[in-house]
LOLOLUM-921390 format. One line per field, with one value per residue (C-alpha): residue number from 0; residue in one letter; x, y, z. Coordinates in steps of 0.1 Angstrom, whole numbers. Each point is the difference from the previous one (the first is absolute). Example, Ala and Ser with C-alpha at 12.3 -4.5 7.8 and 13.67 -1.06 7.14 Angstrom:
// LOLOLUM-921390
pos	c(0  1)
code	c(A  S)
u	c(123  14)
v	c(-45  34)
w	c(78  -7)
END
This chain:
// LOLOLUM-921390
pos	c(0  1  2  3  4  5  6  7  8  9  10  11  12  13  14  15  16  17  18  19  20  21  22  23  24  25  26  27  28  29  30  31  32  33  34  35  36  37  38  39  40  41  42  43  44  45  46  47  48  49  50  51  52  53  54  55  56  57  58  59  60  61  62  63  64  65  66  67  68  69  70  71  72  73  74  75  76  77  78  79  80  81  82  83  84  85  86  87  88  89  90  91  92  93  94  95  96  97  98  99  100  101  102  103  104  105  106  107  108  109  110  111  112  113  114  115  116  117  118  119  120  121  122  123  124  125  126  127  128  129  130  131  132  133  134  135  136  137  138  139  140  141  142  143  144  145  146  147  148  149  150  151)
code	c(M  K  E  N  L  G  R  G  F  V  R  E  V  V  A  D  G  R  M  Y  A  I  R  Q  A  T  P  I  D  S  G  A  W  T  D  L  R  H  L  L  W  P  D  A  T  V  A  E  H  C  E  E  I  A  Q  F  F  A  G  V  L  D  E  P  Q  A  V  F  V  A  E  A  D  A  G  E  I  I  G  F  V  E  L  S  I  R  R  Q  V  P  G  C  T  S  E  R  V  G  Y  I  E  G  L  Y  V  K  P  D  R  R  H  L  G  V  A  R  T  L  I  R  I  S  R  S  W  A  F  E  S  G  C  R  E  F  A  S  D  R  A  D  R  F  I  A  D  R  R  F  G  H  R  G)
u	c(0  14  -13  11  6  5  32  19  -6  -14  -9  0  2  32  10  -1  -36  9  -9  27  -2  24  1  23  23  -8  22  -17  17  35  11  -11  14  33  2  -8  23  29  -7  2  30  20  31  -18  -6  -35  7  8  -32  -20  15  -7  -36  -5  14  -24  -30  14  0  37  13  2  -6  -20  -29  -26  -2  -27  -3  -17  -20  -14  -35  13  17  35  22  14  16  7  10  19  -5  16  -1  34  11  26  -1  22  -22  -27  -6  -23  9  -29  6  -19  26  -2  28  -7  -25  -2  -25  5  13  -30  -23  17  -14  -35  -4  9  31  -20  -27  26  14  -34  -7  34  -7  -33  18  26  -26  -22  32  6  27  6  21  4  32  21  32  11  36  13  -21  -27  -33  -24  -37  -5  -38  -4  -11  -25  -25  -32)
v	c(0  34  34  31  28  26  18  -32  -14  -35  -24  -36  -35  -18  -36  -3  13  32  35  24  37  17  37  30  3  25  15  -25  -28  15  -25  -31  13  8  -36  -16  24  -10  -36  7  24  -10  20  32  6  2  37  6  -18  21  32  -8  -10  33  18  -19  11  36  -1  8  -32  -5  -37  -19  19  -24  -28  -26  -24  -33  -1  -33  -2  7  32  -15  14  -30  15  31  12  33  16  27  14  -3  19  -26  -37  -25  -18  27  26  26  26  -9  -34  -12  -17  -23  12  -26  -28  -20  -25  -16  -36  -16  18  -8  -23  13  26  30  10  -6  23  27  -2  2  32  13  -5  19  28  3  0  26  21  1  -26  -17  -28  -19  -16  -10  -17  -32  -10  29  -10  23  -16  18  -10  -4  -3  32  22  -27  4  -19)
w	c(0  -10  12  -18  24  -27  -13  -4  35  3  28  -10  14  -9  3  38  1  19  -11  -11  -8  -23  7  -1  30  26  28  24  -20  6  27  -19  -33  17  13  -34  -18  23  -8  -37  2  32  -11  11  37  15  7  -37  -11  26  -13  -36  8  19  -31  -22  20  1  -38  -3  -17  -37  4  9  -14  13  25  4  29  4  32  14  14  36  -11  -2  -29  -17  -31  -20  -34  -7  -34  -21  -35  -16  -31  -11  4  -19  -26  1  -27  17  25  24  14  30  22  30  23  27  7  31  15  34  -5  18  -24  -33  -27  8  -28  21  -21  -32  12  10  -35  -16  20  -9  -37  4  18  -27  -28  18  4  -37  -3  -33  14  33  14  30  7  17  7  -20  -31  -13  -8  -23  -1  -37  3  19  -29  -11  27  -7)
END
């Protein structure tokens, strides 16, 4: 069952039968986002992550430009995706590329469709933001979504 909450937000049942909401991050999410971010990027300190998140909410960072969180039915933040619009990405030809800067889902909530839903919301955000292409990187490889411009 999927419920559209408007403006790219969804609530849906995934494989474990629980409800998850995908929504934009708010300042209330800062602590959970910091913790998950530190698990994804442990080379930065918790204090550095806190400072960057504070700057994001203050509107002084160039990137990320948008952050969505996955929230479990009990209000627990179980994942996030950070997004930006890049002007140059290897393998892409346009100057407006929706880009996943970071994506993380807690290990005990993986393989349930949460990351897939975060990516789907990310693609919608990029399309609504006027991007012509969508990409990310993994292990220093750039990955372009070749089907992005062919929305059906």
